[in-house]
C-alpha positions as CSV (number, residue, x, y, z in Angstrom):
1,M,247.2,243.8,240.7
2,L,247.2,241.3,244.1
3,K,244.3,239.8,242.7
4,W,246.2,238.5,239.5
5,A,249.4,237.9,241.5
6,F,246.9,235.2,243.6
7,I,245.1,233.6,240.6
8,F,248.5,233.0,238.9
9,F,249.5,231.6,242.3
10,V,246.9,229.2,242.1
11,I,247.2,228.7,238.7
12,S,250.9,227.6,239.9
13,L,249.6,225.3,242.3
14,V,247.5,223.5,240.4
15,T,249.8,223.2,237.4
16,G,252.3,222.0,240.3
17,L,250.0,219.5,241.4
18,L,249.2,218.0,237.7
19,G,253.0,217.7,237.1
20,F,253.4,220.8,234.8
21,S,256.7,221.4,236.0
22,G,257.3,224.3,233.6
23,I,254.2,226.1,233.4
24,S,254.3,226.0,237.3
25,S,257.9,227.6,237.7
26,A,256.7,230.0,234.9
27,T,253.2,231.0,236.8
28,A,255.0,230.9,240.0
29,G,257.5,233.8,238.7
30,I,254.6,235.6,237.4
31,A,252.9,235.6,240.4
32,K,256.1,237.0,242.1
33,I,256.3,239.6,240.1
34,L,252.9,241.0,240.3
35,F,253.6,240.6,244.3
36,Y,256.5,243.2,244.3
37,I,254.7,245.2,242.1
38,A,251.8,245.7,244.2
39,V,253.8,245.9,247.1
40,L,256.0,249.0,245.9
41,I,252.9,250.8,244.0
42,F,251.3,250.5,247.9
43,L,254.6,251.6,249.4
44,V,254.3,254.5,246.7
45,F,250.9,255.2,247.7
46,L,251.3,255.4,251.3
47,I,254.9,257.6,251.1
48,L,252.7,260.1,249.1
49,A,249.6,259.5,251.7
50,L,251.7,261.0,254.5
51,M,253.4,263.7,252.9
52,V,250.0,264.9,251.4
53,G,248.7,264.7,255.2
54,G,251.7,266.6,256.4
55,A,250.8,269.3,254.6
56,V,247.0,269.9,255.2
57,T,247.5,270.1,258.7
């Protein structure tokens, strides 16, 4: 997920440099959404790992 966010970020930078502001804005928005989803999934798995790790010991 984070890999796709980085890919969309790079596409956004390239299209912004070439002057395609509409495409740049859209891909930046997609990159932001994917980044937040990746962070959310990371936090959910971190909390689950802490809960399970405490139950095992």
